[in-house]
N, C-alpha and C positions, 0 to 999 in steps of 0.2 A: 417455530423452534428451528433455529439455524445455528449450527456450530461452525466455528472458524478455527482452523489449525494453521498456525504460522510457523515458518522455519526459515533459516538462512541468515539470521542476524549474527553479529559477531564483531570482532575487532579487525580493522583494516587500516593501512597507512594511507595518508593523503595521496590522491592520484590513482588509487586502486579502484577495484570494482567489487561489487557484492550483488548477489541475486536473492531476493526474498520471494517466498512462495506463500500462498494462502489458499487452502482448500476449504470449500464450503460444503456442508452436508446438512441433511434434513429437508425442511420444506423450502426449497430454493425456487419453486415455481413462480413466486411472486416478486423475485428480485428484479429491480430495474437496472441496477448497476453495482459494480464492486469497485473499491478504491483503497487508497492508502492515505493515511494521515500520520503526522508525527508531532511529538511534543518534546521540546528540549527543556532542560532544567530551568525553572523560573520563567518560562514562556508559555503562551497560549498554544492550544492545538492548532496545527497548520495543515491545510490541504496540500497534498503532494501529487496525487494522480487519481484519475477515475476512468473507467471504461464502461460504456453503456452495454448492457447485455444483449439488447435487441439488434443493434446495428454495428457495434464495435467501435463507435466513435470514442476518442480519447481526449483528455483534457489535462493540462498541466499549468501550474503557475510559473511565472518567469524565473523563479529561483531555481527550478530544476529543469526547465525546458532545455532540450538539447543534450542533457546528461542522463536523465532518467527515462525509462521506457516501460510502460505498463502493457501487458499482453494477457491473453486468456487462452485457456484450454476448455472449450465449451463442454466436451464430453465428460470432463472431470470436475466441472464447476470450480476451476482453479484459476487464480490470477497470479501473475508474477510481476515483480518490480526489479528490473535490471538497472542498477545504479553504477554509473561510470564516472570517472574523473571526480571521485569523492573529495569533499573538502571537510575541514574541521567543523564548519558550521552545519554540516549534515548530521552531526552527532545528535541523536535523539532516540526516544522510544518510538518505534514505528508500529502503527496499528492498522490492521486490515479491517475493512468494513463492507458489509453487504446491505445495500439500501433497498428497502421494500416500499418506500413512499416517494413522494416528489422532492423531499428534502432529506438531508443527511441527519436530521433529527429523528427520522424514522429508519433506523438501521440497526443491524446486529454488529457487534464488535468483537474482535479477537482480544487475546490477552496482552498483546504487544510484544515486540521483540527489540532488544537493545541493539542499536548500531552505534559503534564508537569508531570515529576516524581520528587517528593520531597524526600530528603534524611534525 
């Protein structure tokens, strides 16, 4: 039983920045990693960023690399997604996830938070 609470979504103009937060509570001892995914209207869910809980290694797809940064606060079981140089194509519902297995098919998910980038 893991609960994820997201915050920070909203409306921002292209070129601007936004910071998302995701706090995990409950039985977090089995977490391997936390991360962010997004889903734009009419499109499949897309991997955005992940951070391994054990060693802090981070991973990004080319679409956000250099613009987005995932970080963690170990004491609070919280991850952040700093999004800079936002583009209209970044508009999506962003979901926080806490992975407890070796793949993201074994994960808890947040409700999602809307990020809208206007051009």
